[in-house]
N, C-alpha and C positions, 0 to 999 in steps of 0.2 A: 497517645500521639506518636506518629511515626517519626523515627529519628534517622531517616534516610530520604533521599530525593526521588530515586527511581528504583524499579525492581532490579536493574543491573547494578546500581550503586549498592543496594542492600546485599545482593549476591556476592559482590566482590569484597564486601566487609564481613562476610560470613554470617549474615543475618538471613534466617529463613522466614519469609513473610507469610501472612495468612493466605495470600494468593498462591504462593509456591506450595503451601500445604494442600490447598484445594486441588491444584493441578496434579500433584503427586498422587493424591487419592484417586483421581479420575483415570490416571494413566498407568496405575499399578507399578510405579517405580518409587524409589525412596526420595524423601524430601531433599537429602543431600545431593542426589544425582541431579534433581531439578535445579538446585542452587548452582551447581557447578556448570550446567549447560547454559543457564541464564548469564552467569558470570562471563562465560566465553562468547556469548552472543549467538550461540547455536540454537537457543530457544528464546522466544519472545513471549512475555505475558502482557498482552495489550490490555492495560487497565488504568485509565486516567483516574487520578486520585479523587476527582469530583464525580465520577460515575459510581455512586455508592450502592446501586442496586445490581451491579454486575455479578454474574456467576462466572468466576475466572476460568479461562482456558489458556493452554499453552500452544504455541505454534512452533514447529521445528523438529530438530533431530530427535529420533527415538520416540516420537509422539504420534498419536493417531492423526491422519489427515483431517483437517477441519474444513467445513463447508461454509462458504460465504454466499449471501443472497443479495442481489442488487434490487433496490427499491427507491421510491422517492416520488414527490409530486412533480408534475409537468404541466405544460399548457393544456394537454388533453385530459389530464386527471388531476384536479386541484383539491380534492377532498382529503384532508389530513386524516380523518377518521377511517376512511377506506384503506389508506396506505398503512395505518396503524394496525388494522385488522390483518392485512397481509403480513406485516412484521411478526405479529404474535402467532399467526398460522405457521410461518416459516420456522420460528423458534420451537413451536410445539412439534414440528416434524423433524427436529434435530439440528437445525442450522445453528452454528456456533457464532456466526458473525453476520451483521447487517451492514451493507454499504449504502449510505444515504446519498443517492445521486440526484437529489432534487434540483430542478432546473427552471423553476418558475415561481413567481410570487415571493412572499415573505417566508424564507426557508427556516428562519431561526426558531419559531415556535415548534415546528415539527422536529427539528434537531434536538431541542431541549426536551421535548416529550419522549423522544427515544432514550436519551440518557437518564431520564427520570423514571421510566417505566420498564424499559427493555433490559433483560439480564444478559443478552448477548453482547459480544464486542461490537462497538459502533465505529464505522469508518466513514470518512468523507474525502472529497477531492476539492480542496479550497479554491483552486483556480476555476472550477465550474461555478462556484458561488460568487466569485468576485464581481462579475458583470451584473449579476442579479442584485447583489447587496448594494452596490453603489448606483445602480440604475443609470449607467453611463456607457458610452461606446468603449470598446476594448482599448483603442488607441489612446484614450484620454486617461487611462489608469496609470498610476505610478508604481514603482517598485515597493514603496511604503504601503500602498493600498493592498497589494498582494500579501505582504507580510502581516499586515493588520488583520486580514481575514483568517490567516493561520492562527493568530492569537485568539481571535473570536471563537473559532471552533474548539480550541483547547479550553477556553473558559467555559464553553458549553458542555464540557465533559466528554468530548470525542476521544476514543481510545487509540485510534490510529488514523493518520492522514496520508493520502497518496500525494506525493510531491514529485514533479517531473524535473529533478535537479540535474540530470545528466545531459540534457540537451543544451548546447551552447551556441555562440555565434559561429564557431567553427563548424558546427553541424549544418548550418545553412549552406555553407560552401560545399560540404560533402554531399548533401542532398542534390544540389545542382550538378555537381561533377559526376556522380555515379548514377544519376538518373534511375532511381528505383521505379519499379513497375507500379507500386501502390503508394509511393510517397510516404506520408505519415498517417497511419490509421488510428493512432491513439487520439482521442478527443482532447484530453488535457494537454498532450504533447502538441497537438495542432494549435491550440489556443496560445501556448507559450511561444511556439514558432512564429505564429502570425503577429503576436505582440512585438517580438524582437524585430521582425521585418518592418513593421509599421513605425517603430520608435528608433531603431538603430541601436538600442541598448542591449546589454547582456541579460541573460535569464536571471530574474531576481531571486529565484529559488536556489540558483547556483552562486550568484554573487554575494547574497546575504545569508548563506547557509549557516554561518556561525550564530547569527541572530536567531534563526529558526531553531537551532540546537538549544539555545538558552530557553526559548519558549517551551520546547518539548521536555527539557529537563525539569522545568518548573512545575509542569502539570503531569509529568510522567506519560507523555504521549509517544507512541511508537511511530517511527517514520516508515512508510511503505514507499520505497524508492521506485517511482513509476518508470516504466520502460517506454519512453516516447517513441523510440525508434524500433520497437518490435516489428518484425516483418508481417505485412498484411497479406502476403501470398508466398507460395513456395519459392518463386524465383528470387525473392529478396532474402530468403533464409540465410543466416550466418554471413551477411554482407558487412562491409566496412562500418557502416553507420551503426548497426546493431552491436558489433563487437566493441567498437571504441566507446560507445555509451556504457556498455557493461563494465569496461575497465574503469571508466569514470565513476560508476556506481560503487565499484569496489573501493575506490579511494574515499568516497563519501561515507561508506559503511565504516571504514576505519576511523574517520574523523568523528562520526557519531559515537562510536564505542569509547573513544578517548574522552567524551563528555558524558559517559554513562547513559547514553540514549539508545534505546533498542531499535533494531532495524529489521525490516523484511525487504526482499528484493523481488521485483516483478519480472515476468517473462514466461516463455520466450516467443509466443505468437505462432504464426504459420511457418512450417519448415518440412522439408522432405524427411521421411521416416528414418533414413540412415544417418541423419544429422542429430537426432534427439540425444543419444547417449553422450556424444561429444559436447553438445551444448550444456547438458546437465553437469558434466564433470568440470567444464570450463567455469560455469557459474559458481560451483562449490569451491573451486580453487581461487578464482579472482575475488570472490566475496567472502572468502574465509569461513565457509560453512554457515553463513547467515540463512535463516529460513527463506524459502522460495515461495512467493505468491504466484501461483500458476495461472497464466493467461495462455492456455494451450498446454503443451504443443498440439497443434492441429495439422494433420497431414493431407489436407485437401483444400483446394481453392473454392470448392462449391460449399461455402459456409460463410456466415457473417464475419465481418472484420473483427468484431468484438466477440471473442471466443467464449462460449459457455460450455464447460466440460462437465458432464454428469459425473457424480462421485464414483459410480460403479466403473465407469470407463477408466478412471484414474488408476484403479487397481490393475486393470488389464494391460495398460500401456507399458512398454519396456523401459520404465524409468528406474534408474538406480536409486535406491533408498527413497521410494515414493513417499514414505511416512515423514519425509522432510518437507512436505509441500503444504501449501494452503490453497485449496481448490476454489476456483471462482465459477 
């Protein structure tokens, strides 16, 4: 029986967990080095205590870049078995993480099937699932509804959840004032933004962050801090909205660590090539070396707003310490 709450809690108490041992073996570094990195937050081992079939992997400093694959059922493809075949094919080809972005029907059976059968890290975006789960219009949902879905995903064994915590009521005014070319290209960020505009309330993932941390600590769920304001085109790169959100995410990283909850930080989207290095250094400084979940950087506007970066390209890009990244 484990005598610690999260991987970070164990690391800070000097305990080397079975998951740390597995990661150390894969990465060819010592168990003590892994423990120290997890204790500092520079490595996250995304492993919900209820995901018992997981083959643990670490994400972050000094480790190999990990590959994440987006899958899930939609209105156009509702067959859970077909999606599960894709999942296992991705894992067999070397993917270390599966992001369930299901957006149609009863999503829970597929999510539970993933955590019962798939050895890869499983991630979700609870705000995507909220409207589907409650079968109600977005404007009718309450802050409690959103938080309850986070708990539901944790109970289902999900290893990490993307939460758009850094977008606030202040962001609405910034978007209007600075008039971005591409506005918000993050789907989750757009949903949160729309809900705030409809209801006049604060972002529930920001306002009730302490309650979310309690849930994540209970189940050992890693938070992937979503970048709702990542630039969707080169003209928006490194603008006020992006940078201020990053500062807020740095603050929320610190709060998570104070509660022994592991964190990854997303970013940075589309930006001119000469801004990449500065953005990487800024993220590492503001977020204190937390692992970076890479959505980009992509240096062209002739591409989808949702960036898909092939793993080989990640090695070729001029990223400082690219092994610190989590490639999508």
